[in-house]
C-alpha positions as CSV (number, residue, x, y, z in Angstrom):
1,M,0.1,-0.2,-0.1
2,L,1.3,3.4,-1.1
3,I,0.3,6.8,0.3
4,W,1.6,9.9,-1.5
5,M,1.7,13.1,0.2
6,R,1.9,15.4,-2.8
7,A,2.9,19.0,-2.6
8,E,0.7,22.0,-2.7
9,P,0.4,24.2,-6.5
10,R,-1.5,26.8,-4.9
11,N,0.2,29.7,-3.7
12,N,0.6,30.8,-0.2
13,E,-0.5,27.2,0.8
14,A,2.1,25.9,3.8
15,R,-0.6,23.4,5.6
16,A,-0.1,19.5,5.4
17,P,-2.4,16.5,5.6
18,L,-0.1,14.4,7.6
19,T,2.7,15.2,10.3
20,P,5.8,13.2,10.5
21,A,5.0,11.5,13.4
22,G,1.4,10.6,11.7
23,A,3.4,9.3,8.9
24,A,5.7,7.0,11.2
25,K,2.4,5.6,12.2
26,L,1.5,4.7,8.6
27,I,4.7,3.2,8.2
28,D,4.6,1.0,11.5
29,Q,1.8,-0.1,10.0
30,G,3.3,-1.3,6.8
31,W,2.7,1.9,4.6
32,R,4.7,2.8,1.8
33,V,5.0,6.7,2.4
34,V,6.3,9.1,-0.4
35,V,6.3,12.7,0.2
36,E,7.3,15.2,-2.2
37,D,9.7,17.9,-1.6
38,D,7.6,21.7,-0.9
39,E,9.7,24.8,0.2
40,N,6.9,26.2,1.3
41,R,5.1,23.3,3.8
42,A,5.4,24.8,7.0
43,I,7.1,21.4,8.2
44,P,10.3,21.1,6.8
45,T,10.8,18.0,4.4
46,E,13.8,16.5,6.4
47,D,11.5,16.1,9.1
48,Y,9.6,13.5,7.2
49,R,12.9,12.0,5.5
50,D,13.7,11.6,9.3
51,Q,10.7,9.4,10.2
52,G,11.5,6.9,7.2
53,C,9.4,8.4,4.4
54,E,10.7,8.4,0.8
55,I,11.1,12.3,-0.4
56,A,10.0,12.7,-4.7
57,P,10.1,15.8,-6.1
58,P,7.2,18.5,-6.5
59,A,4.3,17.0,-8.7
60,S,5.9,14.2,-9.7
61,W,2.6,11.9,-8.3
62,I,1.7,12.3,-11.8
63,N,4.0,9.2,-12.4
64,A,3.4,7.3,-9.4
65,P,1.3,3.6,-10.1
66,D,-2.4,4.2,-10.3
67,D,-3.2,2.1,-7.1
68,T,-1.3,5.0,-5.2
69,I,-3.4,7.2,-3.2
70,I,-2.7,10.4,-3.3
71,L,-2.7,12.4,-0.4
72,G,-3.3,16.3,-0.2
73,L,-5.6,19.2,0.5
74,K,-6.4,21.7,-1.8
75,E,-7.2,21.9,-5.5
76,L,-4.9,20.2,-8.0
77,D,-3.9,22.2,-11.0
78,D,-7.0,23.0,-14.0
79,D,-4.6,21.0,-16.9
80,G,-7.4,19.1,-17.8
81,T,-5.6,15.6,-17.4
82,A,-7.3,11.9,-16.6
83,L,-6.7,11.2,-13.2
84,P,-6.7,7.7,-12.7
85,H,-5.5,7.4,-9.1
86,T,-7.6,7.7,-5.7
87,H,-7.1,11.3,-4.5
88,I,-7.5,12.6,-1.1
89,M,-8.3,16.3,-1.2
90,F,-10.6,18.8,-0.8
91,G,-12.2,18.6,-4.5
92,H,-15.3,21.4,-4.1
93,A,-16.8,19.2,-6.9
94,Y,-20.2,18.3,-5.3
95,K,-22.1,21.8,-5.3
96,G,-22.6,23.1,-8.9
97,Q,-18.9,24.8,-9.3
98,A,-18.5,25.2,-12.6
99,D,-14.7,24.2,-11.8
100,G,-16.1,20.9,-9.8
101,R,-17.8,19.8,-13.3
102,I,-14.3,20.0,-15.1
103,L,-12.8,18.1,-11.9
104,L,-15.0,15.1,-11.9
105,D,-14.6,14.5,-15.7
106,R,-10.7,14.4,-15.4
107,F,-11.9,11.4,-13.0
108,K,-14.4,10.0,-15.5
109,K,-11.9,10.2,-18.2
110,G,-9.0,8.7,-16.1
111,G,-10.9,6.0,-13.7
112,G,-9.8,7.5,-10.3
113,T,-11.9,8.3,-7.4
114,L,-11.9,11.7,-5.3
115,L,-12.4,10.5,-1.7
116,D,-13.3,14.6,-0.6
117,L,-12.4,15.3,2.7
118,E,-15.7,17.4,2.7
119,Y,-17.3,14.7,3.0
120,L,-15.5,12.3,4.9
121,V,-18.4,12.4,7.2
122,D,-19.4,9.5,10.1
123,G,-22.8,7.7,10.4
124,N,-24.2,11.1,11.5
125,E,-22.9,12.6,8.9
126,R,-20.6,14.7,11.1
127,R,-17.0,15.9,9.5
128,V,-14.4,13.6,10.8
129,A,-11.8,15.9,10.3
130,A,-12.0,19.5,9.7
131,F,-9.7,22.7,9.4
132,G,-12.8,24.7,10.5
133,Y,-11.8,26.1,13.8
134,W,-8.7,27.8,12.2
135,A,-11.0,29.1,9.1
136,G,-13.1,30.8,11.8
137,F,-10.5,32.1,13.9
138,A,-8.6,33.3,10.6
139,G,-11.5,34.9,8.7
140,A,-12.8,36.7,12.0
141,A,-9.2,38.1,12.1
142,V,-8.9,39.1,8.5
143,S,-12.4,40.9,8.5
144,L,-12.0,42.7,11.6
145,L,-8.9,44.0,10.0
146,A,-10.7,45.1,6.8
147,L,-13.1,47.4,8.9
148,A,-10.2,48.9,10.6
149,A,-8.3,49.9,7.3
150,Q,-12.3,50.9,6.1
151,R,-12.6,53.2,8.8
152,N,-9.4,54.7,8.0
153,D,-10.7,55.1,4.5
154,Q,-8.4,52.1,3.5
155,T,-8.8,48.7,1.7
156,L,-7.0,46.1,4.0
157,G,-3.5,45.6,2.0
158,K,-1.5,42.2,1.8
159,V,-2.2,39.4,4.4
160,S,0.4,37.1,5.1
161,A,1.2,34.2,7.3
162,Y,1.1,34.5,11.6
163,A,3.9,32.9,13.7
164,S,1.0,32.2,15.8
165,A,-2.4,32.8,17.1
166,D,-1.4,35.1,19.8
167,D,0.8,37.3,17.3
168,M,-3.0,37.4,15.2
169,V,-5.0,38.3,18.1
170,D,-2.7,41.2,19.3
171,E,-2.8,42.9,15.7
172,V,-6.3,42.7,15.5
173,R,-6.9,44.2,19.2
174,K,-4.5,47.0,18.4
175,A,-6.0,48.1,15.0
176,L,-9.8,48.1,16.4
177,Q,-10.1,51.7,18.2
178,R,-13.7,51.9,19.3
179,S,-16.7,49.5,19.8
180,T,-17.8,46.8,17.3
181,R,-20.8,45.1,16.5
182,V,-20.3,42.0,14.9
183,I,-23.0,38.9,14.5
184,I,-21.6,35.1,13.4
185,I,-24.1,32.6,11.9
186,G,-23.4,29.0,12.3
187,A,-21.4,29.9,15.7
188,K,-22.1,26.5,17.3
189,G,-20.0,24.6,14.6
190,R,-16.4,24.0,14.6
191,V,-16.1,27.4,12.1
192,G,-18.5,29.6,14.1
193,S,-16.4,28.6,17.4
194,G,-13.2,30.0,15.8
195,A,-14.7,33.0,14.5
196,A,-16.3,33.8,18.1
197,D,-13.1,33.1,20.2
198,L,-11.4,35.4,18.2
199,C,-13.5,37.7,18.2
200,K,-14.1,37.1,22.5
201,Q,-10.0,37.7,23.0
202,V,-10.3,41.1,20.9
203,G,-12.9,42.5,22.8
204,I,-16.3,41.9,21.1
205,T,-19.1,40.4,22.8
206,P,-20.7,38.8,19.2
207,T,-24.1,37.6,18.7
208,E,-24.3,34.4,17.9
209,W,-27.3,32.7,16.1
210,D,-27.3,29.2,15.0
211,K,-30.1,26.5,13.5
212,D,-32.7,28.0,15.9
213,E,-32.1,31.7,14.9
214,T,-32.2,31.1,11.4
215,A,-34.8,28.4,11.2
216,H,-37.7,30.4,9.7
217,G,-35.6,31.0,6.4
218,G,-35.5,34.8,5.9
219,P,-35.3,36.8,5.1
220,F,-32.8,37.9,7.8
221,P,-32.8,42.0,7.5
222,E,-31.4,41.9,11.6
223,V,-27.8,41.0,9.8
224,L,-27.7,44.4,7.9
225,E,-27.6,45.7,11.8
226,Y,-24.2,45.2,12.1
227,D,-20.5,46.5,11.6
228,V,-19.8,42.8,10.6
229,F,-20.9,39.5,9.7
230,L,-19.4,36.4,9.9
231,N,-20.8,33.1,7.7
232,C,-20.2,29.9,8.9
233,I,-22.5,27.8,7.2
234,L,-21.3,25.8,4.4
235,A,-23.3,26.4,0.8
236,H,-25.7,23.5,0.5
237,K,-29.3,22.6,-1.1
238,G,-31.9,24.3,1.1
239,A,-29.5,26.6,2.6
240,P,-31.4,30.1,3.4
241,V,-30.1,33.3,2.1
242,F,-28.9,35.8,4.2
243,V,-27.2,38.4,2.4
244,D,-29.7,38.9,-0.7
245,K,-27.9,40.9,-4.1
246,D,-29.9,43.8,-3.3
247,A,-28.5,44.2,0.1
248,T,-25.4,46.8,-1.3
249,D,-28.3,49.1,-1.8
250,A,-30.4,49.0,1.3
251,D,-30.2,51.0,4.3
252,R,-27.6,49.1,6.9
253,Q,-24.7,49.3,9.2
254,L,-23.0,46.5,7.7
255,R,-19.5,47.2,6.0
256,V,-17.7,44.3,5.9
257,I,-19.0,40.4,5.2
258,G,-16.7,37.7,6.3
259,D,-17.8,34.6,4.0
260,I,-15.3,32.4,5.9
261,A,-17.8,29.0,4.7
262,C,-16.5,30.9,1.1
263,D,-18.3,28.9,-1.8
264,P,-19.4,31.8,-3.7
265,T,-19.8,29.9,-7.3
266,S,-21.9,27.7,-5.6
267,D,-25.8,27.6,-6.6
268,F,-26.0,27.4,-3.0
269,S,-23.9,30.4,-1.6
270,P,-25.9,32.1,1.0
271,I,-24.2,35.5,0.6
272,K,-25.5,36.9,-3.2
273,V,-23.8,40.4,-3.2
274,Y,-20.3,38.6,-4.7
275,D,-19.1,35.7,-7.2
276,Q,-15.4,35.2,-6.5
277,S,-12.7,34.5,-3.6
278,T,-10.5,36.6,-2.4
279,T,-7.0,36.3,-2.0
280,W,-3.8,37.0,0.5
281,G,-3.1,39.7,-2.3
282,N,-6.4,41.4,-2.5
283,P,-8.2,40.2,1.3
284,T,-11.4,42.0,0.1
285,T,-13.7,42.6,-2.3
286,V,-15.8,46.2,-2.5
287,V,-18.9,45.6,-3.7
288,H,-20.3,49.0,-2.9
289,R,-18.9,52.1,-2.1
290,T,-20.9,54.6,-0.1
291,P,-21.7,53.5,2.4
292,P,-19.0,51.2,1.9
293,L,-19.6,47.1,1.9
294,E,-16.4,44.6,1.7
295,V,-16.6,41.0,1.3
296,M,-13.6,38.7,3.0
297,A,-13.7,35.5,1.1
298,I,-10.5,34.0,1.1
299,D,-10.4,30.3,0.7
300,N,-7.7,28.8,2.7
301,L,-7.9,30.6,5.7
302,P,-6.1,28.2,8.1
303,S,-3.1,28.8,6.0
304,L,-2.5,32.0,8.0
305,M,-1.8,29.7,10.9
306,P,-0.5,27.0,9.1
307,T,1.7,25.2,11.7
308,E,-1.3,24.8,14.4
309,S,-4.2,24.5,11.9
310,T,-1.7,21.1,10.4
311,E,-1.0,19.5,13.9
312,D,-4.8,20.3,14.7
313,F,-6.2,18.7,11.0
314,A,-3.7,15.8,10.7
315,D,-4.3,14.8,14.3
316,Q,-8.1,14.4,13.2
317,L,-7.5,12.7,10.2
318,L,-4.7,10.4,11.1
319,P,-6.8,7.6,12.4
320,Y,-8.9,7.0,9.0
321,L,-5.6,7.1,7.4
322,L,-4.7,4.3,9.7
323,D,-8.1,2.3,8.8
324,L,-7.6,2.6,4.5
325,K,-6.4,-0.5,4.6
326,D,-10.4,-1.6,5.3
327,D,-11.8,0.9,3.0
328,K,-15.3,-1.2,2.1
329,Q,-16.8,0.1,5.3
330,G,-17.1,3.4,7.3
331,V,-16.0,7.2,6.6
332,W,-14.0,6.0,3.1
333,A,-16.9,3.9,1.7
334,R,-19.2,6.7,2.2
335,A,-17.2,9.3,1.1
336,R,-16.7,6.8,-2.0
337,A,-20.1,6.5,-2.5
338,T,-21.1,10.2,-2.7
339,F,-18.1,10.5,-5.4
340,K,-19.8,7.4,-7.1
341,D,-23.4,9.9,-7.0
342,N,-21.7,12.8,-7.9
343,V,-19.8,11.7,-10.9
């Protein structure tokens, strides 16, 4: 059994789904583990080598035997090639995304399989491994920094990775110079709890909504009464719309939307005032000038704290990787069935 952890092709992606300690446990169980060299990865390649992993050049997984399991995080480069391997990654392919259809066609052409990390769920349909907490934490921080910049008649400039969560908290606390009203929807989930913790650590007591407050299905004019709205609800069929496309012209206090769940190209997105993700270089998109309204929609927020988020996620995922040899039941079987339904 060969598992091959690839380098991440995206800019500003320093996370990994497997730590050296986790790789050592796989090797002890009889796996052959190959790790591609990645100069951007938060964990040095040599740490994997020291645990007995074989080291390969970046992007060399394409020449691996077809029965290799390719382990990664973010989406592959869109080069149109057929995909014959089994890939474990976030595919972003099951919610009506245009790029998702292209990805599924590549799997269909090559005969491979996508075991999507977003759909790696237990018997109660709860995800077994997620970056959600750190996405919420970082997403709240960047959204508040965007508001602070806006209050100074500026747009937030380039963001970069932090050495620690404490450093992030300190920067946000210093940037906010007056009281700020924040509403979080999806506050009881992993993402929402991370967003709420960041807010509380910088001195903000957010309004926290979850299923009970949104059960009526909308509209939700209360959202417009806050300075910042943090969306922590994943796009899904039947998801209510929290900010409709006409909100830009409404009478509102709302100045920044942090779409932390970030699925703007999905038909089911609950935020209708924008249609593309933002980046580390341009963290927000301005959707209205007067009064201002910006959307923060970075889709790899946990990489702003790559070491902490890697260790957390990899610890969650490892028990299931250790069960990969028996993939005909449980979480892997469910992920495989979800892929077949969608492909």
